[in-house]
GUVORO-730423 format. One record per residue (C-alpha): x, y, z; residue in three letters. Coordinates in Angstrom, 3 decimals, always signed. Each point is the difference from the previous one (the first is absolute). Example, Ala and Ser with C-alpha at 12.3 -4.5 7.8 and 13.67 -1.06 7.14 Angstrom:
# GUVORO-730423
+----------+----------+----------+------+
!       c1 !       c2 !       c3 ! rest !
+----------+----------+----------+------+
!  +12.300 !   -4.500 !   +7.800 !  ALA !
!   +1.370 !   +3.440 !   -0.660 !  SER !
+----------+----------+----------+------+
END
This chain:
# GUVORO-730423
+----------+----------+----------+------+
!       c1 !       c2 !       c3 ! rest !
+----------+----------+----------+------+
!   +1.788 !   +7.285 !  +26.795 !  UNK !
!   -1.513 !   -1.938 !   -2.878 !  UNK !
!   -0.451 !   -3.986 !   +0.546 !  UNK !
!   +1.800 !   -3.120 !   -1.868 !  UNK !
!   -2.276 !   -2.913 !   +0.408 !  UNK !
!   +2.805 !   -2.302 !   -1.213 !  UNK !
!   -2.062 !   -3.354 !   +1.621 !  UNK !
!   -3.006 !   +0.689 !   +0.160 !  UNK !
!   -3.264 !   -0.697 !   -2.290 !  UNK !
!   -1.379 !   +2.828 !   -2.731 !  UNK !
!   -3.072 !   +1.902 !   +1.692 !  UNK !
!   -2.931 !   -0.963 !   -1.048 !  UNK !
!   -2.047 !   +1.749 !   -2.190 !  UNK !
!   -2.484 !   +0.265 !   -3.241 !  UNK !
!   +1.242 !   +1.871 !   -2.605 !  UNK !
!   -2.564 !   +1.930 !   -2.590 !  UNK !
!   +0.909 !   -0.195 !   -3.079 !  UNK !
!   -1.462 !   +0.661 !   -3.737 !  UNK !
!   +0.671 !   -2.608 !   -2.465 !  UNK !
!   -2.439 !   +0.165 !   -3.324 !  UNK !
!   -1.800 !   +2.889 !   +1.383 !  UNK !
!   -1.069 !   -1.967 !   +2.839 !  UNK !
!   +0.045 !   +0.197 !   +3.735 !  UNK !
!   +2.557 !   -2.651 !   +0.659 !  UNK !
!   +0.752 !   -1.081 !   +4.011 !  UNK !
!   +3.767 !   -1.378 !   +0.653 !  UNK !
!   +0.690 !   -1.450 !   +2.910 !  UNK !
!   +3.717 !   -0.032 !   +1.249 !  UNK !
!   -0.583 !   -4.044 !   +0.074 !  UNK !
!   -0.038 !   +0.140 !   -3.616 !  UNK !
!   +3.171 !   +2.174 !   -0.058 !  UNK !
!   +2.233 !   -2.055 !   +1.639 !  UNK !
!   -1.389 !   -3.027 !   +1.655 !  UNK !
!   +2.579 !   -3.318 !   -1.747 !  UNK !
!   +1.795 !   +2.688 !   -1.790 !  UNK !
!   +3.222 !   +1.546 !   +0.338 !  UNK !
!   -0.117 !   +3.682 !   -1.064 !  UNK !
!   +2.090 !   +3.166 !   -0.555 !  UNK !
!   -2.368 !   +3.291 !   +1.501 !  UNK !
!   +0.906 !   +3.791 !   -0.514 !  UNK !
!   -1.806 !   +2.529 !   +1.552 !  UNK !
!   -0.276 !   +3.902 !   -1.071 !  UNK !
!   -0.705 !   +3.226 !   +0.768 !  UNK !
!   -2.406 !   +0.463 !   -2.852 !  UNK !
!   -0.327 !   -0.756 !   -3.767 !  UNK !
!   +0.883 !   +2.486 !   -2.357 !  UNK !
!   +2.594 !   +1.381 !   +2.001 !  UNK !
!   +3.657 !   +0.277 !   -1.097 !  UNK !
!   +2.230 !   -2.326 !   +1.628 !  UNK !
!   -2.751 !   -2.801 !   +0.059 !  UNK !
!   -0.770 !   +0.174 !   -3.755 !  UNK !
!   +3.619 !   +0.687 !   -1.382 !  UNK !
!   +2.141 !   -2.532 !   +2.283 !  UNK !
!   -1.886 !   -1.424 !   +2.393 !  UNK !
!   -2.859 !   -2.030 !   -2.172 !  UNK !
!   +2.007 !   -0.279 !   -2.628 !  UNK !
!   +2.700 !   -1.939 !   +1.489 !  UNK !
!   -2.119 !   -2.791 !   +1.180 !  UNK !
!   -2.147 !   -0.103 !   -3.119 !  UNK !
!   +3.550 !   -0.352 !   -2.024 !  UNK !
!   +1.099 !   -2.864 !   +2.294 !  UNK !
!   -3.431 !   -1.742 !   +0.386 !  UNK !
!   +1.542 !   -3.143 !   -1.729 !  UNK !
!   +3.166 !   -0.331 !   +1.482 !  UNK !
!   -1.737 !   +0.357 !   +3.293 !  UNK !
!   -2.184 !   -2.738 !   -1.145 !  UNK !
!   +2.951 !   -2.644 !   -0.924 !  UNK !
!   +0.573 !   +0.545 !   +3.440 !  UNK !
!   -3.258 !   -1.699 !   +1.453 !  UNK !
!   -1.859 !   +3.189 !   +0.585 !  UNK !
!   -3.816 !   -0.461 !   -1.347 !  UNK !
!   -1.133 !   +3.951 !   +0.106 !  UNK !
!   +1.120 !   +3.169 !   -0.144 !  UNK !
!   -1.927 !   +2.492 !   +2.171 !  UNK !
!   -0.401 !   +4.075 !   +0.073 !  UNK !
!   -2.116 !   +0.866 !   +2.548 !  UNK !
!   -0.963 !   +4.602 !   +0.663 !  UNK !
!   -2.145 !   +1.014 !   +1.689 !  UNK !
!   -2.044 !   +1.234 !   -3.403 !  UNK !
!   -3.227 !   -0.757 !   -0.679 !  UNK !
!   -0.621 !   -2.760 !   -2.798 !  UNK !
!   -0.751 !   +2.083 !   -3.035 !  UNK !
!   +3.040 !   +2.198 !   +1.223 !  UNK !
!   +2.685 !   -3.135 !   +0.066 !  UNK !
!   -1.897 !   -1.223 !   -3.358 !  UNK !
!   +0.734 !   +3.207 !   -1.899 !  UNK !
!   +3.493 !   -0.614 !   +1.395 !  UNK !
!   +0.525 !   -3.403 !   -1.240 !  UNK !
!   -1.548 !   +0.995 !   -3.795 !  UNK !
!   +2.272 !   +2.975 !   +0.259 !  UNK !
!   +3.333 !   -2.297 !   +1.143 !  UNK !
!   -0.808 !   -2.747 !   -2.140 !  UNK !
!   +1.337 !   -1.997 !   +3.017 !  UNK !
!   -2.138 !   -3.193 !   -1.121 !  UNK !
!   +2.735 !   -2.372 !   +2.369 !  UNK !
!   -1.637 !   +1.979 !   +2.970 !  UNK !
!   -3.020 !   -0.524 !   +1.917 !  UNK !
!   -0.792 !   +3.147 !   +1.305 !  UNK !
!   -2.693 !   +0.282 !   +3.359 !  UNK !
!   -1.681 !   +2.973 !   +0.989 !  UNK !
!   +0.511 !   +0.382 !   +3.708 !  UNK !
!   -2.872 !   +2.882 !   -0.347 !  UNK !
!   -0.633 !   +0.374 !   +3.855 !  UNK !
!   +3.703 !   -1.095 !   +0.919 !  UNK !
!   -1.355 !   -2.948 !   +2.641 !  UNK !
!   +2.735 !   -2.298 !   -1.608 !  UNK !
!   +2.744 !   +2.604 !   +0.155 !  UNK !
!   -1.179 !   +1.058 !   +3.452 !  UNK !
!   +0.135 !   -3.594 !   +1.313 !  UNK !
!   +3.454 !   +0.193 !   -1.559 !  UNK !
!   +0.839 !   +2.628 !   +2.374 !  UNK !
!   +0.887 !   +2.105 !   -3.111 !  UNK !
!   -2.440 !   +2.555 !   +0.135 !  UNK !
!   +1.740 !   +3.346 !   -0.596 !  UNK !
!   -2.038 !   +3.294 !   +0.445 !  UNK !
!   +1.017 !   +1.873 !   -3.262 !  UNK !
!   -2.211 !   +3.193 !   +0.564 !  UNK !
!   +2.587 !   +2.864 !   -0.960 !  UNK !
!   +0.104 !   -1.300 !   -3.398 !  UNK !
!   -3.784 !   -0.009 !   -0.198 !  UNK !
!   -0.176 !   -3.972 !   +0.108 !  UNK !
!   -1.319 !   -0.502 !   +3.145 !  UNK !
!   +0.682 !   -3.888 !   +1.555 !  UNK !
!   +2.411 !   -2.270 !   -2.371 !  UNK !
!   +2.489 !   -2.839 !   +0.067 !  UNK !
!   +3.555 !   +0.399 !   +0.922 !  UNK !
!   +2.354 !   -1.162 !   -3.074 !  UNK !
!   +0.927 !   -3.564 !   +0.585 !  UNK !
!   +0.295 !   -3.395 !   -1.027 !  UNK !
!   -0.116 !   -3.860 !   +1.728 !  UNK !
!   -0.100 !   -3.526 !   -1.242 !  UNK !
!   -3.202 !   -2.038 !   +1.399 !  UNK !
!   -0.211 !   -3.977 !   -0.123 !  UNK !
!   -3.375 !   -1.035 !   +0.980 !  UNK !
!   -1.007 !   +2.651 !   +1.544 !  UNK !
!   +2.808 !   +0.409 !   +2.269 !  UNK !
!   +3.073 !   +2.340 !   -0.598 !  UNK !
!   +2.777 !   -0.759 !   -0.490 !  UNK !
!   +1.780 !   +3.381 !   -0.657 !  UNK !
!   -0.680 !   +3.349 !   -0.203 !  UNK !
!   +2.163 !   +3.022 !   -1.603 !  UNK !
!   -1.711 !   +3.442 !   +1.390 !  UNK !
!   +1.324 !   +3.355 !   -1.269 !  UNK !
!   +2.298 !   +2.298 !   +2.887 !  UNK !
!   -1.910 !   +1.691 !   +2.463 !  UNK !
!   +0.865 !   +3.806 !   -1.098 !  UNK !
!   -1.065 !   +2.885 !   -2.038 !  UNK !
!   -1.563 !   -0.098 !   -3.799 !  UNK !
!   -0.635 !   -3.140 !   -1.659 !  UNK !
!   +3.017 !   -2.150 !   +0.271 !  UNK !
!   +0.398 !   -3.171 !   -2.646 !  UNK !
!   +3.388 !   -1.950 !   +1.185 !  UNK !
!   -1.129 !   -3.590 !   +0.919 !  UNK !
!   -3.974 !   -0.967 !   -1.242 !  UNK !
!   +1.136 !   -0.317 !   -3.557 !  UNK !
!   +0.156 !   -3.249 !   -2.337 !  UNK !
!   +3.378 !   -0.562 !   -0.091 !  UNK !
!   +0.813 !   +0.075 !   +3.919 !  UNK !
!   -3.004 !   -2.467 !   +0.598 !  UNK !
!   +1.266 !   -2.017 !   -3.099 !  UNK !
!   +3.623 !   +0.003 !   +1.618 !  UNK !
!   -1.791 !   -1.283 !   +3.442 !  UNK !
!   -1.820 !   -3.121 !   -2.130 !  UNK !
!   +2.643 !   -0.851 !   -1.577 !  UNK !
!   +3.425 !   +2.042 !   -0.354 !  UNK !
!   +1.406 !   -2.625 !   -3.543 !  UNK !
!   -3.581 !   +1.456 !   -1.588 !  UNK !
!   +0.937 !   -0.115 !   -3.795 !  UNK !
!   -1.601 !   +3.766 !   -0.789 !  UNK !
!   -1.277 !   +0.566 !   -3.785 !  UNK !
!   +1.650 !   +2.413 !   -2.074 !  UNK !
!   -1.937 !   +3.262 !   -0.904 !  UNK !
!   -0.707 !   +0.094 !   -3.122 !  UNK !
!   -1.284 !   +2.898 !   -2.533 !  UNK !
!   -0.710 !   +0.411 !   -3.558 !  UNK !
!   -1.153 !   +3.524 !   -1.976 !  UNK !
!   -2.650 !   -0.686 !   -2.852 !  UNK !
!   -2.763 !   +1.243 !   -1.934 !  UNK !
!   -3.598 !   -0.890 !   -0.880 !  UNK !
!   +0.250 !   -2.108 !   -3.526 !  UNK !
!   +3.516 !   -0.943 !   +0.478 !  UNK !
!   +0.446 !   -3.664 !   -0.940 !  UNK !
!   +3.538 !   -0.321 !   +1.491 !  UNK !
!   -1.391 !   +1.684 !   +3.102 !  UNK !
!   -2.078 !   -3.228 !   +0.132 !  UNK !
!   +2.298 !   -1.952 !   -1.107 !  UNK !
!   +2.163 !   +1.168 !   +3.171 !  UNK !
!   -2.664 !   -0.840 !   +2.163 !  UNK !
!   -1.009 !   -3.443 !   -1.182 !  UNK !
!   +3.390 !   -1.050 !   +0.985 !  UNK !
!   +0.480 !   +1.492 !   +3.267 !  UNK !
!   -3.667 !   -1.480 !   +0.338 !  UNK !
!   +0.816 !   -3.250 !   -1.004 !  UNK !
!   +2.968 !   +0.225 !   +2.793 !  UNK !
!   -1.816 !   +1.274 !   +2.797 !  UNK !
!   +1.342 !   +2.919 !   -0.083 !  UNK !
!   -1.797 !   +2.697 !   +1.748 !  UNK !
!   +0.470 !   +3.529 !   -1.625 !  UNK !
!   -0.834 !   +3.542 !   -0.036 !  UNK !
!   -1.288 !   +1.450 !   -3.338 !  UNK !
!   +0.733 !   +3.477 !   -0.946 !  UNK !
!   -1.491 !   +1.266 !   -3.237 !  UNK !
!   +0.501 !   +2.719 !   -2.001 !  UNK !
!   -2.834 !   +2.317 !   -0.353 !  UNK !
!   -1.455 !   -0.553 !   +3.329 !  UNK !
!   +2.757 !   -0.122 !   +2.786 !  UNK !
!   +3.076 !   +1.259 !   -1.560 !  UNK !
!   +0.838 !   +1.695 !   -3.515 !  UNK !
!   +2.133 !   -0.209 !   -2.877 !  UNK !
!   +2.397 !   +2.026 !   +1.389 !  UNK !
!   +0.008 !   -1.454 !   +3.244 !  UNK !
!   +0.498 !   -3.379 !   -1.071 !  UNK !
!   +3.541 !   +1.109 !   -2.327 !  UNK !
!   +0.945 !   +2.007 !   +3.427 !  UNK !
!   -0.350 !   -3.328 !   +1.875 !  UNK !
!   +1.313 !   -3.154 !   -2.767 !  UNK !
!   +1.935 !   +2.505 !   -2.514 !  UNK !
!   -2.649 !   -1.225 !   -2.465 !  UNK !
!   -2.940 !   +0.865 !   -2.043 !  UNK !
!   -1.224 !   -3.323 !   -0.871 !  UNK !
!   -2.100 !   -2.720 !   +2.354 !  UNK !
!   -0.441 !   -1.493 !   +2.054 !  UNK !
!   +3.044 !   +0.012 !   +2.013 !  UNK !
!   +0.925 !   -2.279 !   +3.103 !  UNK !
!   +1.358 !   +0.710 !   +3.101 !  UNK !
!   +0.886 !   -2.831 !   +2.009 !  UNK !
!   +1.043 !   +1.284 !   +4.104 !  UNK !
!   +1.119 !   +2.955 !   -1.471 !  UNK !
!   +1.866 !   -1.153 !   -2.514 !  UNK !
!   -1.253 !   +0.531 !   -3.868 !  UNK !
!   -0.049 !   -3.063 !   -1.989 !  UNK !
!   -1.462 !   +1.592 !   -2.751 !  UNK !
!   -3.366 !   -1.049 !   -2.778 !  UNK !
!   -1.186 !   -3.375 !   -0.206 !  UNK !
!   +2.422 !   -1.632 !   -2.087 !  UNK !
!   +2.171 !   +1.079 !   +2.724 !  UNK !
!   -1.911 !   -1.207 !   +2.663 !  UNK !
!   -0.362 !   -3.079 !   -1.662 !  UNK !
!   +3.723 !   -0.898 !   +0.148 !  UNK !
!   +0.019 !   +1.236 !   +2.772 !  UNK !
!   -2.414 !   -2.603 !   +2.010 !  UNK !
!   +1.281 !   -2.755 !   -2.040 !  UNK !
!   +3.335 !   +0.766 !   +1.488 !  UNK !
!   -1.636 !   -0.359 !   +3.573 !  UNK !
!   -1.107 !   -3.193 !   -0.846 !  UNK !
+----------+----------+----------+------+
END
């Protein structure tokens, strides 16, 4: 049975990381001492749920966590440093500290090391999250022990709700653009001026003009969406932001 270490100190481990093409040892004291830290752990980098939902959820809400007293968000997986670094680049996870637990020492110390030999993974981490203050586990959200790879309680929103049920989440902003478009540049500048994070979808790279028409009904860019609502081009975005002041 998986153990809940609420009220206990995290294991004392030294992680072997790669920074600027050099090996750098990082201790648990460096990561957790005198800090409030959110940790989420998962079976493996580049795997479907981890890449599509688990890590992106924490990356998107990182600023909200920090507004609510969290110093850092750490993702720990039983993968080597090279894999974790490449996954961080692939995910553009600039708001998350990815830590390789290559030998599984930390994960075993947390009581979360499980056998996934049936998938050819060997020993890996069970999926969980935890809030840690000054190296002591405040609370853990451990996925239920059932077949497969359950993902029900270790997500970012569950953790944020535990920390502050009234926390205000950022709006989800996406915009269709194309390279060299001055109106697109203006729209992105407007969002940056307001400190609003956004996802950029580039015509010819990420989608086609046909996709743009199918989604927005328009043939010109930019086309801006906020929480699923089509705002329109740069002028419409200017009006929308002015109304929100």
